[in-house]
C-alpha positions as a Python dict, from the first residue, in 0.01 Angstrom:
ca = {
    (1, 'X'): (0, 0, 0),
    (2, 'X'): (293, -233, 100),
    (3, 'X'): (268, -620, 192),
    (4, 'X'): (585, -647, 332),
    (5, 'X'): (585, -848, 668),
    (6, 'X'): (854, -725, 999),
    (7, 'X'): (1121, -937, 942),
    (8, 'X'): (1373, -1058, 1252),
    (9, 'X'): (1635, -1298, 1376),
    (10, 'X'): (1625, -1333, 1685),
    (11, 'X'): (1276, -1554, 1887),
    (12, 'X'): (949, -1410, 1892),
    (13, 'X'): (732, -1445, 2103),
    (14, 'X'): (286, -1391, 2046),
    (15, 'X'): (131, -1031, 1987),
    (16, 'X'): (-130, -836, 2139),
    (17, 'X'): (-377, -913, 1916),
    (18, 'X'): (-211, -1214, 1716),
    (19, 'X'): (160, -1397, 1727),
    (20, 'X'): (430, -1289, 1505),
    (21, 'X'): (610, -1609, 1495),
    (22, 'X'): (483, -1685, 1166),
    (23, 'X'): (491, -1399, 1014),
    (24, 'X'): (886, -1297, 1084),
    (25, 'X'): (964, -1606, 913),
    (26, 'X'): (749, -1535, 631),
    (27, 'X'): (870, -1183, 602),
    (28, 'X'): (1262, -1316, 617),
    (29, 'X'): (1190, -1533, 368),
    (30, 'X'): (1050, -1299, 132),
    (31, 'X'): (1332, -1064, 189),
    (32, 'X'): (1625, -1299, 151),
    (33, 'X'): (1463, -1298, -251),
    (34, 'X'): (1601, -949, -269),
    (35, 'X'): (1835, -773, 4),
    (36, 'X'): (1929, -527, -200),
    (37, 'X'): (1534, -341, -163),
    (38, 'X'): (1587, -91, 104),
    (39, 'X'): (1441, -217, 483),
    (40, 'X'): (1088, -35, 641),
    (41, 'X'): (1255, -78, 984),
    (42, 'X'): (1079, 31, 1340),
    (43, 'X'): (1393, 222, 1602),
    (44, 'X'): (1213, 152, 1893),
    (45, 'X'): (1503, 378, 2168),
    (46, 'X'): (1429, 221, 2476),
    (47, 'X'): (1689, 296, 2779),
    (48, 'X'): (1681, 187, 3113),
    (49, 'X'): (1645, 451, 3261),
    (50, 'X'): (1327, 720, 3424),
    (51, 'X'): (1316, 934, 3639),
    (52, 'X'): (979, 990, 3649),
    (53, 'X'): (803, 609, 3669),
    (54, 'X'): (1144, 374, 3786),
    (55, 'X'): (1202, 110, 3459),
    (56, 'X'): (957, 287, 3276),
    (57, 'X'): (1045, 36, 2999),
    (58, 'X'): (923, -254, 3152),
    (59, 'X'): (609, -140, 3335),
    (60, 'X'): (328, -359, 3231),
    (61, 'X'): (-49, -147, 3064),
    (62, 'X'): (-349, -482, 2999),
    (63, 'X'): (-53, -716, 3156),
    (64, 'X'): (176, -641, 2857),
    (65, 'X'): (546, -439, 2931),
    (66, 'X'): (540, -82, 2730),
    (67, 'X'): (842, -194, 2595),
    (68, 'X'): (713, -549, 2446),
    (69, 'X'): (400, -351, 2325),
    (70, 'X'): (530, -122, 2123),
    (71, 'X'): (726, -422, 1918),
    (72, 'X'): (392, -591, 1901),
    (73, 'X'): (251, -329, 1705),
    (74, 'X'): (542, -209, 1481),
    (75, 'X'): (566, -568, 1374),
    (76, 'X'): (158, -621, 1324),
    (77, 'X'): (169, -274, 1085),
    (78, 'X'): (249, -362, 705),
    (79, 'X'): (520, -265, 538),
    (80, 'X'): (816, -290, 836),
    (81, 'X'): (1056, -492, 701),
    (82, 'X'): (1207, -461, 1075),
    (83, 'X'): (1172, -361, 1393),
    (84, 'X'): (1496, -304, 1592),
    (85, 'X'): (1500, -221, 1926),
    (86, 'X'): (1759, 12, 2096),
    (87, 'X'): (1884, -34, 2483),
    (88, 'X'): (2148, 25, 2718),
    (89, 'X'): (1978, -171, 2951),
    (90, 'X'): (1980, -612, 2993),
    (91, 'X'): (1638, -707, 3053),
    (92, 'X'): (1459, -461, 2782),
    (93, 'X'): (1650, -671, 2533),
    (94, 'X'): (1535, -967, 2678),
    (95, 'X'): (1197, -854, 2678),
    (96, 'X'): (1201, -734, 2278),
    (97, 'X'): (1398, -1011, 2160),
    (98, 'X'): (1042, -1247, 2303),
    (99, 'X'): (844, -991, 2120),
    (100, 'X'): (1091, -1043, 1813),
    (101, 'X'): (1301, -716, 1746),
    (102, 'X'): (1669, -710, 1689),
    (103, 'X'): (1890, -533, 1966),
    (104, 'X'): (2154, -238, 1869),
    (105, 'X'): (2364, -188, 2242),
    (106, 'X'): (2312, 139, 2258),
    (107, 'X'): (2706, 316, 2441),
    (108, 'X'): (2663, 492, 2789),
    (109, 'X'): (2720, 835, 2569),
    (110, 'X'): (2350, 802, 2411),
    (111, 'X'): (2170, 668, 2682),
    (112, 'X'): (2203, 969, 3046),
    (113, 'X'): (1888, 1140, 3057),
    (114, 'X'): (2038, 1443, 2796),
    (115, 'X'): (2018, 1196, 2524),
    (116, 'X'): (1766, 1256, 2245),
    (117, 'X'): (1564, 1030, 2086),
    (118, 'X'): (1760, 1128, 1743),
    (119, 'X'): (2083, 1047, 1843),
    (120, 'X'): (1972, 702, 1916),
    (121, 'X'): (1840, 679, 1591),
    (122, 'X'): (2109, 800, 1405),
    (123, 'X'): (2324, 485, 1618),
    (124, 'X'): (2079, 254, 1540),
    (125, 'X'): (2129, 276, 1189),
    (126, 'X'): (2479, 334, 1157),
    (127, 'X'): (2420, 40, 1338),
    (128, 'X'): (2238, -136, 1073),
    (129, 'X'): (2415, 12, 775),
    (130, 'X'): (2691, -131, 905),
    (131, 'X'): (2589, -526, 1002),
    (132, 'X'): (2479, -460, 574),
    (133, 'X'): (2097, -385, 645),
    (134, 'X'): (2021, -60, 362),
    (135, 'X'): (1791, 105, 533),
    (136, 'X'): (1509, 361, 321),
    (137, 'X'): (1196, 469, 540),
    (138, 'X'): (1221, 453, 946),
    (139, 'X'): (944, 425, 1128),
    (140, 'X'): (1072, 579, 1481),
    (141, 'X'): (832, 390, 1776),
    (142, 'X'): (741, 531, 2094),
    (143, 'X'): (730, 221, 2349),
    (144, 'X'): (639, 500, 2605),
    (145, 'X'): (260, 535, 2413),
    (146, 'X'): (139, 174, 2438),
    (147, 'X'): (-176, 227, 2293),
    (148, 'X'): (0, 275, 1940),
    (149, 'X'): (-247, 185, 1623),
    (150, 'X'): (-110, 7, 1427),
    (151, 'X'): (-361, 70, 1126),
    (152, 'X'): (-207, 398, 1105),
    (153, 'X'): (140, 350, 1147),
    (154, 'X'): (106, 123, 887),
    (155, 'X'): (-72, 370, 669),
    (156, 'X'): (164, 624, 740),
    (157, 'X'): (510, 448, 657),
    (158, 'X'): (253, 347, 307),
    (159, 'X'): (248, 739, 277),
    (160, 'X'): (624, 812, 312),
    (161, 'X'): (668, 494, 88),
    (162, 'X'): (470, 613, -142),
    (163, 'X'): (700, 917, -162),
    (164, 'X'): (350, 1120, -86),
    (165, 'X'): (562, 1246, 176),
    (166, 'X'): (867, 1257, 321),
    (167, 'X'): (756, 1256, 688),
    (168, 'X'): (470, 1188, 870),
    (169, 'X'): (385, 1209, 1250),
    (170, 'X'): (36, 1034, 1484),
    (171, 'X'): (-161, 1269, 1641),
    (172, 'X'): (-539, 1351, 1679),
    (173, 'X'): (-809, 1631, 1664),
    (174, 'X'): (-886, 1834, 1905),
    (175, 'X'): (-1065, 2200, 1930),
    (176, 'X'): (-922, 2269, 2235),
    (177, 'X'): (-853, 2692, 2316),
    (178, 'X'): (-515, 2706, 2368),
    (179, 'X'): (-349, 2974, 2574),
    (180, 'X'): (-80, 3074, 2757),
    (181, 'X'): (51, 3298, 3012),
    (182, 'X'): (214, 3593, 2938),
    (183, 'X'): (532, 3804, 3127),
    (184, 'X'): (297, 3996, 3321),
    (185, 'X'): (50, 3638, 3437),
    (186, 'X'): (-203, 3791, 3160),
    (187, 'X'): (-341, 3533, 2924),
    (188, 'X'): (-282, 3461, 2582),
    (189, 'X'): (-491, 3316, 2341),
    (190, 'X'): (-292, 3135, 2102),
    (191, 'X'): (-489, 2879, 1864),
    (192, 'X'): (-740, 3124, 1849),
    (193, 'X'): (-948, 3531, 1883),
    (194, 'X'): (-1049, 3540, 2231),
    (195, 'X'): (-1342, 3839, 2123),
    (196, 'X'): (-1441, 3570, 1894),
    (197, 'X'): (-1607, 3185, 2079),
    (198, 'X'): (-1721, 3035, 1729),
    (199, 'X'): (-1945, 2667, 1783),
    (200, 'X'): (-1740, 2396, 1750),
    (201, 'X'): (-1929, 2248, 1375),
    (202, 'X'): (-1752, 2653, 1246),
    (203, 'X'): (-1440, 2566, 1414),
    (204, 'X'): (-1091, 2399, 1186),
    (205, 'X'): (-947, 2132, 1429),
    (206, 'X'): (-626, 2120, 1507),
    (207, 'X'): (-378, 1796, 1522),
    (208, 'X'): (-181, 1742, 1897),
    (209, 'X'): (89, 1562, 1863),
    (210, 'X'): (69, 1252, 2026),
    (211, 'X'): (427, 1116, 2039),
    (212, 'X'): (315, 766, 1915),
    (213, 'X'): (528, 759, 1566),
    (214, 'X'): (726, 921, 1319),
    (215, 'X'): (778, 790, 985),
    (216, 'X'): (1051, 893, 781),
    (217, 'X'): (1251, 876, 536),
    (218, 'X'): (1613, 817, 626),
    (219, 'X'): (1814, 966, 435),
    (220, 'X'): (1626, 1360, 462),
    (221, 'X'): (1644, 1231, 846),
    (222, 'X'): (2079, 1206, 824),
    (223, 'X'): (2088, 1524, 630),
    (224, 'X'): (1782, 1732, 872),
    (225, 'X'): (1931, 1577, 1174),
    (226, 'X'): (1543, 1594, 1360),
    (227, 'X'): (1247, 1418, 1304),
    (228, 'X'): (990, 1699, 1121),
    (229, 'X'): (1140, 1775, 748),
    (230, 'X'): (1063, 1846, 399),
    (231, 'X'): (686, 1727, 256),
    (232, 'X'): (525, 1673, 566),
    (233, 'X'): (211, 1496, 702),
    (234, 'X'): (-46, 1397, 947),
    (235, 'X'): (-99, 1080, 1074),
    (236, 'X'): (-456, 1081, 1233),
    (237, 'X'): (-562, 852, 1475),
    (238, 'X'): (-818, 791, 1806),
    (239, 'X'): (-788, 1088, 2088),
    (240, 'X'): (-799, 811, 2351),
    (241, 'X'): (-509, 636, 2242),
    (242, 'X'): (-300, 955, 2243),
    (243, 'X'): (-172, 898, 2586),
    (244, 'X'): (177, 927, 2675),
    (245, 'X'): (337, 804, 3004),
    (246, 'X'): (574, 1060, 3149),
    (247, 'X'): (472, 1012, 3514),
    (248, 'X'): (277, 773, 3764),
    (249, 'X'): (-27, 933, 3728),
    (250, 'X'): (6, 842, 3356),
    (251, 'X'): (120, 489, 3374),
    (252, 'X'): (-239, 456, 3615),
    (253, 'X'): (-514, 605, 3358),
    (254, 'X'): (-319, 390, 3065),
    (255, 'X'): (-410, 74, 3253),
    (256, 'X'): (-754, 134, 3359),
    (257, 'X'): (-800, 242, 2928),
    (258, 'X'): (-620, -61, 2876),
    (259, 'X'): (-936, -233, 2991),
    (260, 'X'): (-1216, -54, 2855),
    (261, 'X'): (-1110, -110, 2532),
    (262, 'X'): (-878, -405, 2494),
    (263, 'X'): (-1141, -673, 2343),
    (264, 'X'): (-1136, -1012, 2448),
    (265, 'X'): (-975, -1299, 2331),
    (266, 'X'): (-836, -1658, 2279),
    (267, 'X'): (-526, -1717, 2544),
    (268, 'X'): (-306, -1947, 2477),
    (269, 'X'): (-130, -2042, 2699),
    (270, 'X'): (26, -2440, 2845),
    (271, 'X'): (-129, -2343, 3215),
    (272, 'X'): (-364, -2222, 3450),
    (273, 'X'): (-235, -2145, 3811),
    (274, 'X'): (-560, -1986, 3986),
    (275, 'X'): (-536, -1841, 4390),
    (276, 'X'): (-886, -1944, 4584),
    (277, 'X'): (-1088, -1723, 4767),
    (278, 'X'): (-1166, -1413, 4563),
    (279, 'X'): (-1108, -1665, 4215),
    (280, 'X'): (-1276, -2013, 4277),
    (281, 'X'): (-1565, -1896, 4575),
    (282, 'X'): (-1708, -1545, 4640),
    (283, 'X'): (-1453, -1450, 4881),
    (284, 'X'): (-1681, -1495, 5209),
    (285, 'X'): (-1732, -1702, 5434),
    (286, 'X'): (-1981, -1910, 5728),
    (287, 'X'): (-1843, -1948, 6059),
    (288, 'X'): (-2038, -2271, 6290),
    (289, 'X'): (-1994, -2223, 6666),
    (290, 'X'): (-1721, -2439, 6639),
    (291, 'X'): (-1512, -2239, 6398),
    (292, 'X'): (-1526, -2414, 6095),
    (293, 'X'): (-1493, -2262, 5814),
    (294, 'X'): (-1826, -2303, 5516),
    (295, 'X'): (-1729, -2171, 5123),
    (296, 'X'): (-1942, -2077, 4871),
    (297, 'X'): (-1792, -2218, 4494),
    (298, 'X'): (-1943, -2270, 4167),
    (299, 'X'): (-2027, -2563, 3984),
    (300, 'X'): (-1984, -2394, 3675),
    (301, 'X'): (-1676, -2347, 3711),
    (302, 'X'): (-1602, -2721, 3823),
    (303, 'X'): (-1737, -2818, 3428),
    (304, 'X'): (-1499, -2540, 3330),
    (305, 'X'): (-1221, -2729, 3548),
    (306, 'X'): (-1231, -3079, 3439),
    (307, 'X'): (-1294, -2931, 3069),
    (308, 'X'): (-988, -2809, 3195),
    (309, 'X'): (-835, -3180, 3300),
    (310, 'X'): (-988, -3376, 3012),
    (311, 'X'): (-794, -3092, 2735),
    (312, 'X'): (-465, -3202, 2936),
    (313, 'X'): (-355, -2840, 3056),
    (314, 'X'): (-225, -2865, 3336),
    (315, 'X'): (-370, -2631, 3674),
    (316, 'X'): (-296, -2558, 3993),
    (317, 'X'): (-463, -2396, 4256),
    (318, 'X'): (-168, -2134, 4472),
    (319, 'X'): (-374, -2019, 4773),
    (320, 'X'): (-228, -1879, 5148),
    (321, 'X'): (-512, -1968, 5270),
    (322, 'X'): (-424, -2306, 5601),
    (323, 'X'): (-805, -2401, 5603),
    (324, 'X'): (-906, -2768, 5514),
    (325, 'X'): (-1234, -2608, 5302),
    (326, 'X'): (-909, -2519, 5011),
    (327, 'X'): (-791, -2870, 4973),
    (328, 'X'): (-1140, -3054, 5011),
    (329, 'X'): (-1247, -2851, 4689),
    (330, 'X'): (-859, -2953, 4520),
    (331, 'X'): (-955, -3271, 4586),
    (332, 'X'): (-1281, -3279, 4462),
    (333, 'X'): (-1196, -3119, 4142),
    (334, 'X'): (-904, -3315, 4106),
    (335, 'X'): (-600, -3125, 4064),
    (336, 'X'): (-286, -2959, 4214),
    (337, 'X'): (-290, -2743, 4550),
    (338, 'X'): (-23, -2543, 4707),
    (339, 'X'): (-169, -2378, 4996),
    (340, 'X'): (-50, -2270, 5340),
    (341, 'X'): (203, -2020, 5041),
    (342, 'X'): (283, -1730, 5223),
    (343, 'X'): (556, -1664, 4904),
    (344, 'X'): (326, -1735, 4603),
    (345, 'X'): (579, -1568, 4324),
    (346, 'X'): (835, -1821, 4444),
    (347, 'X'): (654, -2122, 4455),
    (348, 'X'): (484, -2001, 4107),
    (349, 'X'): (909, -2023, 3922),
    (350, 'X'): (937, -2385, 4131),
    (351, 'X'): (613, -2539, 3996),
    (352, 'X'): (685, -2411, 3671),
    (353, 'X'): (1024, -2513, 3629),
    (354, 'X'): (932, -2875, 3827),
    (355, 'X'): (656, -2890, 3525),
    (356, 'X'): (848, -2745, 3253),
    (357, 'X'): (628, -2447, 3177),
    (358, 'X'): (735, -2095, 3064),
    (359, 'X'): (635, -1837, 3310),
    (360, 'X'): (555, -1662, 2965),
    (361, 'X'): (288, -1978, 2902),
    (362, 'X'): (182, -1939, 3206),
    (363, 'X'): (-278, -1801, 3275),
    (364, 'X'): (-246, -1650, 3657),
    (365, 'X'): (-541, -1551, 3830),
    (366, 'X'): (-616, -1400, 4070),
    (367, 'X'): (-795, -1128, 4206),
    (368, 'X'): (-635, -886, 4555),
    (369, 'X'): (-245, -760, 4614),
    (370, 'X'): (-121, -1096, 4782),
    (371, 'X'): (-210, -1225, 4433),
    (372, 'X'): (17, -969, 4281),
    (373, 'X'): (448, -1111, 4306),
    (374, 'X'): (288, -1415, 4121),
    (375, 'X'): (105, -1208, 3839),
    (376, 'X'): (377, -1010, 3740),
    (377, 'X'): (597, -1274, 3635),
    (378, 'X'): (350, -1457, 3411),
    (379, 'X'): (282, -1412, 3023),
    (380, 'X'): (-112, -1358, 3117),
    (381, 'X'): (-210, -1183, 3445),
    (382, 'X'): (-598, -1177, 3469),
    (383, 'X'): (-816, -1078, 3749),
    (384, 'X'): (-1172, -1144, 3785),
    (385, 'X'): (-1434, -919, 3756),
    (386, 'X'): (-1391, -839, 4159),
    (387, 'X'): (-1102, -730, 4242),
    (388, 'X'): (-863, -556, 4384),
    (389, 'X'): (-811, -235, 4168),
    (390, 'X'): (-420, -212, 4198),
    (391, 'X'): (-483, -644, 4064),
    (392, 'X'): (-671, -544, 3787),
    (393, 'X'): (-428, -245, 3691),
    (394, 'X'): (-208, -479, 3656),
    (395, 'X'): (-432, -722, 3500),
    (396, 'X'): (-331, -842, 3132),
    (397, 'X'): (-756, -952, 3162),
    (398, 'X'): (-1000, -893, 3308),
    (399, 'X'): (-1215, -1114, 3301),
    (400, 'X'): (-1640, -988, 3288),
    (401, 'X'): (-1718, -1254, 3564),
    (402, 'X'): (-1742, -1208, 3929),
    (403, 'X'): (-1473, -1453, 4196),
    (404, 'X'): (-1770, -1750, 4269),
    (405, 'X'): (-1971, -1674, 3999),
    (406, 'X'): (-1762, -1894, 3679),
    (407, 'X'): (-1489, -1651, 3634),
    (408, 'X'): (-1273, -1948, 3648),
    (409, 'X'): (-1513, -2146, 3367),
    (410, 'X'): (-1435, -1775, 3143),
    (411, 'X'): (-1057, -1839, 3211),
    (412, 'X'): (-1084, -2236, 3034),
    (413, 'X'): (-1324, -2186, 2770),
    (414, 'X'): (-1140, -1860, 2615),
    (415, 'X'): (-797, -2032, 2724),
    (416, 'X'): (-952, -2406, 2539),
    (417, 'X'): (-1058, -2128, 2226),
    (418, 'X'): (-693, -2046, 2174),
}
């Protein structure tokens, strides 16, 4: 299997499974040793328009925009030399560039609802070759598939590079009995004999395209004008990765899957911002006869904040509450607090600018819907275990601990472990 790593002429960001910045720099040096070699290029078409899910390619799954997930999955796959995003949209271009992709600007006539992916790929190939990049193999990657297995993509690339195939596509095994509806409304068996129902273990599996990736020779694609030609092979992927986002329901399913399948790891940030109620507390309050409130907090969380402070990582408590208990707890922890804040997004943007911390390098820990605007603008949106379902959907990380029961400590430990 080839050992080339992706290269890029633009700034790159931290990856889902690691930081591709070092990888990109190393690749550039490797490729510069022999610029005459044809490149293996991942091309990700990502236009700005979408009818079913507005701004679909920028929607977050596991707290990460779909286009960024695709770029990083391709960048992680061995054998890919360059990751390119074809887009007509400035915001998609900015996110993809930060993730490590090179941008090919797609013209308006190739960006409408009727434009094909093939037309975008041909345009990207023309653009690359006009700029001196000779392309030998294309990995066509779709951002609407949020769970692209980089190892399977790398294996598919290897099949084409080693001349064992001309075209390879991702698919999962299925033993499903497929039917179609006839003109008269009757059901017609497609992949089986309706009169014979064998056991699963006695059936030969079929394979269902996932749409995640297609790898093929650039010359063959130019000649055939489609993604299947010559010796076509299957890259088998796990069935759970097969979801492709075309509507809001599929987006919700993908967000739920992300919390189940993506392993916990370090959280490499420069600052931590948290809500108060439901994060530092268990979201309950005791009201005395005079209307005063008492809340329950965790000493374990207090130790976590102390460890973060000693490590020199800034922490801010950002709360809509005006109760004096918020200020009292912040003073006890010796951390700054902004409370009585209705517009958390604006307050967070201002704080980040004043402290010269990029939003992408901030972890925000929240629990309820009033945290959503802040969660959506940071690089690491984090939810406590018992957060509102909409918060869990938006989170890049869902902690194992509940608010007021060690959630802050868990986040701190993952930040410090990075």
